[in-house]
C-alpha positions in Angstrom: -12.6 -27.9 9.5 -12.9 -29.0 6.0 -9.9 -29.4 3.6 -10.6 -25.9 2.1 -10.7 -24.3 5.6 -7.6 -25.8 6.6 -5.9 -24.4 3.6 -7.2 -21.1 4.3 -5.8 -21.1 7.7 -2.5 -22.3 6.7 -2.3 -19.4 4.1 -1.1 -16.8 6.4 -0.1 -19.2 9.2 3.0 -20.6 7.4 4.6 -17.5 6.2 4.0 -16.0 9.6 5.5 -18.8 11.4 8.6 -18.6 9.3 8.9 -14.9 9.5 9.0 -15.3 13.2 12.0 -17.7 12.9 13.6 -15.4 10.4 13.5 -12.5 12.6 15.4 -14.4 15.2 18.3 -15.2 13.0 21.6 -13.5 13.1 21.9 -10.8 10.3 24.4 -12.7 8.6 22.6 -16.0 8.2 22.0 -15.2 4.6 21.3 -18.7 3.3 18.9 -19.8 5.9 17.1 -16.5 5.6 16.7 -17.0 1.9 15.4 -20.5 2.5 13.0 -19.5 5.0 11.5 -16.5 2.9 11.4 -18.5 -0.5 10.0 -21.6 1.4 7.3 -19.7 3.2 6.2 -18.1 -0.1 6.4 -21.3 -2.0 4.2 -23.0 0.6 1.8 -20.2 0.6 1.5 -20.5 -3.2 0.8 -24.4 -2.9 -1.8 -23.7 -0.4 -3.5 -21.0 -2.5 -3.5 -23.1 -5.7 -5.0 -26.1 -3.8 -7.6 -23.9 -2.3 -8.4 -22.3 -5.8 -9.0 -25.9 -7.1 -11.0 -27.3 -4.2 -13.1 -24.3 -3.1 -16.8 -24.7 -3.9 -18.4 -22.0 -5.9 -20.6 -20.9 -3.0 -17.5 -20.6 -0.6 -17.1 -21.7 3.0 -16.7 -20.1 6.3 -15.2 -21.3 9.5 -15.2 -19.4 12.6 -14.7 -20.0 16.3 -15.6 -17.5 19.3 -12.5 -15.8 20.6 -13.8 -13.0 22.8 -17.2 -12.3 24.1 -17.5 -8.8 25.8 -21.0 -7.8 26.9 -22.7 -9.7 24.0 -20.0 -8.3 21.4 -18.1 -11.2 19.9 -14.9 -11.5 18.1 -14.2 -14.7 16.2 -11.2 -16.5 14.8 -11.6 -18.3 11.6 -11.7 -17.9 7.7 -14.2 -16.9 5.1 -13.2 -18.2 1.8 -14.7 -18.1 -1.8 -13.2 -18.6 -5.3 -12.5 -14.8 -5.6 -10.5 -14.8 -2.5 -8.6 -18.0 -3.5 -7.6 -16.4 -6.8 -6.4 -13.1 -4.9 -4.3 -15.5 -2.4 -2.8 -17.1 -5.5 -1.9 -13.7 -6.9 -0.2 -12.5 -3.7 1.6 -15.7 -3.1 3.0 -15.6 -6.9 4.3 -12.2 -6.5 5.7 -12.7 -2.9 7.6 -15.9 -4.2 9.1 -13.8 -7.3 10.1 -11.0 -5.0 11.7 -13.3 -2.6 13.7 -15.3 -5.3 14.7 -11.9 -7.1 15.8 -10.2 -3.8 18.6 -13.0 -3.4 20.1 -11.5 -6.5 19.4 -8.0 -6.1 20.4 -7.7 -2.6 23.4 -10.0 -2.9 25.7 -7.7 -0.9 23.3 -6.3 1.6 24.3 -7.2 5.3 20.6 -6.7 6.5 19.2 -9.3 4.1 18.1 -11.6 7.0 15.6 -9.3 8.5 14.5 -8.0 5.2 13.5 -11.4 4.0 11.8 -12.2 7.2 9.8 -8.8 7.0 8.6 -9.8 3.4 7.3 -13.0 4.7 5.6 -11.2 7.5 4.1 -8.6 4.9 2.9 -11.7 2.8 1.3 -13.2 5.8 -0.6 -10.1 6.9 -2.1 -9.6 3.3 -3.0 -13.3 3.1 -4.8 -12.7 6.5 -6.6 -9.8 5.1 -7.8 -12.1 2.2 -9.1 -14.9 4.3 -10.1 -13.3 7.5 -13.7 -14.1 8.6 -13.8 -11.4 11.2 -13.3 -7.8 10.9 -11.0 -7.6 13.9 -8.7 -10.1 12.3 -8.9 -8.2 9.0 -7.6 -5.2 10.9 -4.8 -7.2 12.4 -3.6 -8.0 9.0 -4.2 -4.5 7.8 -2.2 -2.9 10.7 0.7 -5.2 10.4 1.1 -4.5 6.7 1.5 -0.9 7.8 4.4 -1.7 10.1 6.0 -4.0 7.5 5.7 -1.2 4.9 7.4 1.2 7.3 10.4 -1.3 7.9 10.8 -2.2 4.2 10.7 1.3 2.6 13.3 2.4 5.2 15.4 -0.6 4.6 18.3 0.9 2.8 19.8 3.2 5.5 22.4 4.6 3.0 19.8 6.7 1.3 18.8 10.0 3.1 15.3 9.9 1.7 14.7 6.4 2.9 13.7 7.1 6.5 11.6 10.3 5.6 9.7 8.1 3.0 8.9 5.3 5.6 7.8 7.6 8.2 5.7 9.5 5.5 4.0 6.2 4.3 3.3 5.3 8.0 1.8 8.5 9.0 -0.3 9.1 5.9 -1.8 5.7 5.9 -2.3 5.9 9.7 -4.6 8.9 9.1 -6.9 6.8 7.0 -6.7 3.9 9.4 -8.2 6.0 12.0 -11.4 6.1 10.0 -11.1 2.4 9.1 -10.9 1.5 12.7 -13.9 3.7 13.5 -15.9 2.2 10.7 -15.3 -1.4 12.0 -16.3 -0.3 15.4 -19.4 1.2 14.1 -20.4 -2.0 12.1 -19.4 -4.4 15.1 -21.1 -2.6 17.6 -24.4 -2.1 15.7 -24.4 -5.7 14.6 -23.4 -7.1 18.0 -20.3 -9.0 16.3 -17.5 -8.5 14.2 -18.0 -11.7 12.1 -18.1 -10.6 8.5 -21.2 -12.8 7.8 -23.1 -11.2 10.8 -22.0 -7.9 9.8 -23.3 -8.4 6.2 -26.6 -9.8 7.1 -27.5 -7.2 9.7 -30.0 -4.6 9.0 -28.4 -1.1 9.6 -30.1 2.2 9.7 -29.3 4.0 6.5 -27.4 6.9 8.5 -25.3 4.3 10.4 -24.5 2.4 7.3 -23.4 5.6 5.3 -21.3 6.8 8.1 -19.5 3.5 8.5 -18.8 3.1 4.7 -17.3 6.6 4.7 -15.1 5.9 7.5 -14.0 2.7 5.9 -13.3 4.7 2.7 -10.8 6.8 4.6 -8.7 3.6 5.4 -9.2 2.5 1.8 -7.9 6.0 0.6 -4.9 5.5 2.7 -3.8 2.0 2.0 -5.0 2.0 -1.8 -3.4 5.6 -2.3 -6.5 7.5 -3.4 -6.9 11.0 -3.4 -6.2 12.9 -1.1 -4.1 10.3 0.8 -2.1 9.2 -2.4 1.0 11.2 -1.6 3.0 8.6 0.3 3.1 6.2 -2.7 5.5 7.9 -5.1 7.9 8.6 -2.3 8.0 5.0 -1.0 10.2 4.4 -4.1 13.0 5.1 -1.8 12.6 1.4 -0.7 14.3 -1.4 -2.6 12.9 -2.0 -6.1 11.6 -5.6 -5.1 9.8 -4.1 -2.3 8.2 -1.6 -4.7 6.9 -4.5 -6.7 5.5 -6.1 -3.7 3.6 -3.1 -2.3 2.3 -1.9 -5.6 1.4 -5.6 -6.9 0.2 -7.8 -4.3 0.1 -6.2 -0.8 -0.7 -2.7 0.7 -2.4 -0.9 -2.0 -4.3 -4.0 -3.2 -5.7 -4.4 0.4 -7.9 -1.4 0.2 -9.6 -2.5 -3.0 -10.1 -5.9 -1.7 -11.6 -4.9 1.6 -14.3 -3.0 -0.3 -15.0 -6.0 -2.5 -15.2 -8.1 0.8 -17.9 -5.7 2.2 -19.5 -4.4 -0.9 -22.9 -5.7 0.1 -22.7 -3.0 2.6 -21.6 -0.3 0.2 -24.3 -1.3 -2.4 -26.8 -0.1 0.3 -25.0 3.0 0.8 -25.0 4.9 -2.6 -23.8 8.2 -1.0 -20.5 6.3 0.0 -20.2 4.9 -3.5 -20.7 8.5 -4.9 -17.8 9.6 -2.9 -15.8 6.7 -4.0 -16.4 7.6 -7.5 -15.4 11.1 -7.2 -12.2 10.0 -5.4 -11.4 7.5 -8.0 -11.8 9.9 -11.0 -9.5 12.4 -9.3 -6.9 9.7 -8.5 -7.3 8.1 -11.9 -6.4 11.4 -13.9 -3.9 12.9 -11.2 -1.9 9.6 -11.4 -1.9 9.6 -15.2 -0.9 13.1 -15.6 1.9 12.9 -13.1 3.3 9.9 -14.7 3.8 11.9 -18.1 6.4 14.0 -16.7 8.7 11.9 -14.4 12.2 11.2 -15.4 12.7 8.5 -12.4 11.7 5.2 -14.0 10.3 4.0 -10.8 8.3 7.2 -10.1 6.5 6.6 -13.4 5.6 3.2 -12.5 4.4 4.4 -9.1 2.2 7.2 -10.4 0.9 4.6 -12.8 -0.1 2.4 -9.8 -2.0 5.5 -8.4 -3.8 5.8 -11.7 -4.7 2.3 -12.0 -6.0 2.0 -8.4 -8.4 4.7 -9.6 -9.7 2.4 -12.3 -10.5 -0.3 -9.6 -12.1 2.0 -7.2 -13.9 3.4 -10.0 -15.3 -0.1 -11.0 -16.5 -0.4 -7.4 -18.1 3.0 -7.5 -20.2 1.9 -10.4 -21.2 -1.2 -8.6 -18.9 -4.1 -10.3 -16.7 -5.8 -7.7 -15.8 -8.4 -10.4 -14.4 -5.8 -12.8 -12.3 -4.3 -9.8 -11.0 -7.8 -8.9 -10.3 -8.9 -12.4 -8.3 -5.6 -12.8 -6.5 -6.1 -9.5 -5.3 -9.5 -10.5 -4.0 -8.4 -14.0 -2.4 -5.3 -12.6 -0.7 -7.5 -9.8 0.9 -9.4 -12.6 2.0 -6.7 -15.1 2.9 -4.4 -12.4 5.3 -6.7 -10.5 6.9 -7.6 -14.0 7.5 -3.9 -14.6 9.0 -3.1 -11.3 11.4 -6.1 -11.3 12.3 -5.5 -14.9 12.8 -1.7 -13.8 15.1 -3.2 -11.1 17.1 -5.1 -13.7 17.6 -1.8 -15.6 18.8 0.2 -12.5 21.1 -2.8 -11.6 22.7 -2.5 -15.1 22.6 1.3 -15.5 23.4 2.5 -11.9 20.6 5.1 -12.0 17.0 5.4 -11.7 16.7 8.3 -14.3 15.7 7.5 -17.8 17.9 10.6 -19.1 20.6 8.2 -18.0 19.4 5.4 -20.0 18.7 4.7 -23.8 20.0 2.1 -26.0 19.5 -0.8 -23.7 17.3 -3.0 -26.2 20.4 -4.8 -27.8 22.5 -5.3 -24.4 19.3 -6.2 -22.5 17.1 -8.2 -24.9 15.2 -10.3 -22.3 14.6 -7.2 -20.1 13.4 -5.4 -23.1 10.9 -7.8 -24.4 9.5 -8.4 -20.9 9.2 -4.6 -20.2 7.3 -4.3 -23.5 4.9 -7.0 -22.6 4.4 -5.4 -19.3 3.8 -1.9 -20.6 1.4 -3.3 -23.4 -0.6 -4.9 -20.6 -0.6 -1.7 -18.7 -1.5 0.5 -21.7 -4.3 -2.0 -22.6 -2.8 -3.7 -25.8 -5.1 -6.6 -27.0 -5.0 -9.2 -26.2 -2.9 -8.7 -23.1 -4.3 -9.0 -19.7 -4.7 -5.2 -19.1 -6.8 -4.8 -22.2 -9.5 -6.9 -21.0 -9.5 -6.0 -17.5 -9.3 -2.1 -18.0 -11.8 -2.2 -20.8 -14.2 -4.4 -18.8 -14.2 -1.4 -16.2 -15.2 0.9 -19.0 -17.8 -1.2 -20.1 -19.6 -1.5 -16.8 -19.0 2.3 -16.3 -20.7 3.0 -19.5 -23.6 0.7 -18.6 -24.0 2.5 -15.3 -23.9 5.8 -17.0 -26.5 5.1 -19.9 -28.7 2.5 -18.2 -28.3 3.3 -14.5 -27.3 -0.3 -13.7 -25.3 0.3 -10.6 -26.2 1.3 -7.1 -24.7 4.8 -7.3 -26.3 7.7 -9.3 -25.9 7.8 -13.1 -23.4 10.7 -13.0 -20.9 8.5 -11.2 -20.9 6.1 -14.1 -20.3 8.9 -16.6 -17.6 10.4 -14.4 -15.8 7.2 -14.4 -16.3 6.4 -17.8 -15.1 9.8 -19.1 -12.0 9.9 -16.8 -11.2 6.4 -17.7 -11.2 7.1 -21.3 -8.8 10.1 -21.0 -6.6 7.8 -18.8 -6.3 5.2 -21.7 -4.7 7.7 -23.9 -2.4 9.1 -21.2 -1.4 5.5 -20.1 -0.5 4.7 -23.6 1.5 7.9 -23.9 3.6 7.5 -20.6 4.0 3.7 -21.3 5.5 4.3 -24.9 7.7 7.2 -23.5 9.0 5.0 -20.9 10.0 2.2 -23.5 11.3 4.6 -25.8 13.4 6.6 -23.4 15.0 3.4 -21.8 15.6 1.0 -24.5 15.7 2.8 -27.9 17.8 5.6 -29.2 21.4 6.1 -28.3 22.9 5.5 -24.8 22.8 8.6 -22.6 24.7 6.7 -19.8 27.9 9.0 -19.7 26.4 12.4 -20.8 23.1 12.8 -19.0 22.4 16.2 -17.4 20.2 16.8 -14.4 16.8 17.5 -15.8 16.1 21.1 -15.0 14.2 22.0 -18.0 11.0 22.3 -16.5 12.2 23.3 -12.9 12.0 19.7 -11.8 14.2 18.5 -8.9 14.7 14.8 -9.7 17.9 13.5 -8.0 18.9 9.8 -9.0 18.2 7.4 -6.1 21.2 5.4 -5.4 21.0 1.8 -6.9 21.3 -1.3 -5.0 24.5 -2.0 -6.9 27.1 -0.2 -8.8 27.1 -1.6 -12.4 30.3 -3.3 -13.5 31.1 -3.2 -17.4 28.6 -2.9 -19.9 24.8 -3.3 -19.3 23.4 -6.8 -19.6 20.4 -8.8 -18.8 20.5 -9.6 -15.1 21.6 -13.0 -13.6 19.3 -16.1 -13.4 17.9 -15.4 -9.8 16.7 -12.0 -11.3 15.7 -12.9 -14.6 13.5 -16.0 -13.9 11.0 -14.1 -11.8 10.6 -11.5 -14.5 10.1 -14.2 -17.1 7.6 -16.0 -14.8 5.5 -12.9 -14.5 5.3 -12.3 -18.2 3.0 -15.5 -18.3 0.1 -14.3 -16.4 0.5 -10.7 -17.9 -0.4 -12.5 -21.2 -2.4 -15.5 -20.1 -4.8 -13.6 -17.9 -6.2 -11.9 -21.3 -7.3 -15.3 -22.5 -8.4 -16.5 -19.1 -11.5 -14.5 -19.6 -12.8 -16.8 -21.9 -12.3 -19.8 -19.5 -15.6 -20.6 -17.8 -14.2 -21.6 -14.2 -12.2 -18.4 -14.3 -15.1 -16.2 -15.3 -17.4 -18.0 -12.7 -14.8 -17.5 -9.8 -14.7 -13.6 -10.4 -18.5 -13.6 -11.4 -17.7 -11.8 -14.8 -20.5 -11.2 -17.1 -20.6 -11.5 -20.8 -19.9 -7.8 -21.0 -16.3 -8.7 -20.4 -16.1 -10.8 -23.7 -17.5 -8.0 -25.6 -15.0 -5.3 -24.3 -13.3 -4.6 -27.7 -14.3 -1.1 -27.8 -13.4 1.2 -30.7 -13.0 4.5 -28.6 -10.4 2.9 -26.1 -8.3 1.1 -28.8 -8.3 4.6 -30.8 -7.2 6.6 -27.6 -4.6 3.9 -27.1 -3.2 4.2 -30.7 -3.5 8.1 -30.4 -1.4 8.2 -27.2 1.3 5.8 -28.2 1.5 7.5 -31.6 2.1 11.0 -30.1 4.8 9.7 -27.9 6.5 7.8 -30.9 6.1 11.2 -33.1 7.7 13.3 -30.4 10.5 10.9 -29.9 11.0 10.1 -33.6 11.4 13.8 -34.4 14.3 13.8 -31.9 15.3 10.8 -30.3 17.8 12.5 -27.9 15.1 14.7 -26.4 12.3 13.8 -23.9 8.7 13.5 -25.4 7.7 15.2 -22.1 9.2 18.4 -23.3 6.0 18.6 -25.4 3.9 19.2 -22.4 5.2 22.9 -22.4 4.2 25.0 -19.4 2.2 22.1 -18.0 5.2 19.9 -17.5 6.1 21.4 -14.1 2.6 21.0 -12.7 2.4 17.4 -13.9 5.9 16.5 -12.5 5.0 17.9 -9.1 1.4 16.3 -9.2 -0.1 19.8 -9.0 1.9 20.5 -5.7 -0.4 18.5 -3.7 2.3 17.3 -1.5 3.3 21.0 -0.7 -0.3 21.9 0.0 -0.6 19.1 2.6 2.6 20.2 4.0 1.3 23.7 4.3 -2.1 22.9 5.6 -1.5 19.9 7.7 2.4 19.2 8.4 3.1 22.8 9.3 0.0 23.3 11.7 0.8 20.2 13.4 4.5 21.1 13.9 3.4 24.5 15.2 1.0 22.7 17.6 3.8 20.3 18.8 5.9 23.4 19.6 3.1 25.1 21.5 2.5 21.8 23.4 6.4 21.8 24.1 6.5 25.4 25.4 3.4 24.6 27.5 5.1 21.6 29.0 8.3 23.5 29.7 6.6 26.5 31.2 3.6 25.1 33.0 4.2 21.5 33.8 8.0 21.8 34.3 7.3 24.9 36.3 5.1 23.2 38.5 7.2 20.2 39.0 10.5 22.6 39.7 8.3 24.5 42.0 7.4 21.5 44.0 11.1 20.6 44.0 12.2 24.0 45.3 9.5 23.9 48.1 10.6 20.6 49.0 14.4 21.8 49.0 13.3 24.6 51.3 11.5 22.3 53.8 14.6 20.1 53.8 16.7 23.1 54.4 14.6 24.0 57.5 14.8 20.6 58.9 18.5 20.7 58.2 18.8 23.6 60.5 17.0 21.9 63.2 19.3 18.9 62.8 22.5 21.1 63.0 21.2 22.6 66.2 22.4 19.4 68.1 21.1 16.7 70.6 20.0 19.1 73.2 17.3 20.9 71.1 16.3 17.3 70.0 16.0 16.1 73.7 14.0 19.1 74.7 11.6 18.7 71.8 11.2 14.9 73.0 10.5 15.9 76.6 8.1 18.7 75.5 6.2 16.3 73.4 6.1 13.7 76.3 4.9 16.6 78.6 2.1 17.4 76.4 1.0 13.8 76.0 1.1 13.5 79.9 -1.0 16.5 80.2 -3.5 15.2 77.6 -3.7 11.9 79.3 -4.5 13.5 82.8 -6.9 15.7 81.3 -8.9 12.9 79.6 -8.5 10.7 82.7 -10.0 13.5 84.7 -13.0 14.0 82.5 -13.8 10.4 82.5 
């Protein structure tokens, strides 16, 4: 193995090994658990940075055969390229920030040791997805992430909604994972190998390739929270806030987008699958943005924002631009992790998730305010921050695909992604400005905030990790420094687009240097200006009241959760009750009938036994007599 290949193998191996050690620790071994968690993330970051520096532009691959069953091979090894190295750096940076932040955020949590180990395992699983050279190994990392998300979302057992949210996340993503597994099987069996390079080089029939890509998209919809399997992500906010940062920024939801970029040569030959992805992306983009406009829970605003931004990434893939999708994935990882950790600092200080319980925090929390402002600016696409270049780059390639049919998908997919993307720019600016205004400006509402029932919204406050003591203030160093660290890429990635090695690593073209579009900037100013105007008219009122009768629909995300519950959950529960009834009446009846028959037979034998020895002797003598007669008869005939 070359140096790059060794680094690629170490990326998931180091945090995985330390996670195993951490899982064996007693729950109260807090210092050791923190050292293992932070050390694993730091080691992964060192390996990722070294890999990004040393990797050749053409990439490298190292695989060794692991299983060969009937000519179908599964291999162990890595497949590396500059884009994979950059994604690994992003994963490791966010994981390190989350590990350090969690030491302060969960300082009184008696289950911190398994929590830190599970984060390490989560990180290792995502890094395995990033470097895997075989589809089966990619699937292993994919599934381990699902288990880790279940454990971490349900970590806080004090919250009644946490277990349900964990189960929901696990089950909804499993629905998509069934399709993902079947897609991998179709590809591997058809190609005779699960090695990614072999699969990409294989000449599939159009029907087989389209079917496989559509099955893979089912898994992408689950992991990356695309319509209609997006409903788990907002509810996952029941998990600790650092876990929200990890899931939304660097693991889980990024995995689906990354998997499509990894296998994009296949999707490029399946335009029907890209068209489906484009429709899915456009719906997700708009749905997430509209839902974010009406939430009162600060974490749910950010969660629906993630749903929308993932729609942008999927839209970039649909119009044939994996570089644009990866660029937005990297910039989103930076500013969304920043926003969630800053939100955690606010929740830590105020004692509530609800923006109606906040306000007036700019002066007591200046560091958190400015970091949040930078993150929200990047999210909204304020130039020259990272989100401006990455999001507007997606709009550029979508417009090119629409006007000049430059992508593999039909031209209407480009129009769909471009138009919905433009609408999303205005909506994103609106809810980003609303979050900043409601949280940090105006008068404090901490003592007199009512439950927000103005639009029929049921928005109970999620219990915070800590009860605030005294006046709100910026978080302690262990929570402050990770937030400050993440402001650097949230700003710097906006300028990195001008750095040739960075552009070369992501294969960005010159269009990303010309992304200063008048229409997106105008929509940005319009959306933010409307939020400011509504707030300025009455700083005590929520700008979302301006949504009027649409507010309940937006707040409940058009009741799609309830629709899924009615169409899927209730029928499945009814089927389960029917199966139970059949089990109790038919299966149990047969078993109990057999038992009664056996009991009857035993009773008969018991009567014979109670008759005493004489009857037994008579029976033995009678049997001996019969045997003797038979023997004589046989002897005579002989």
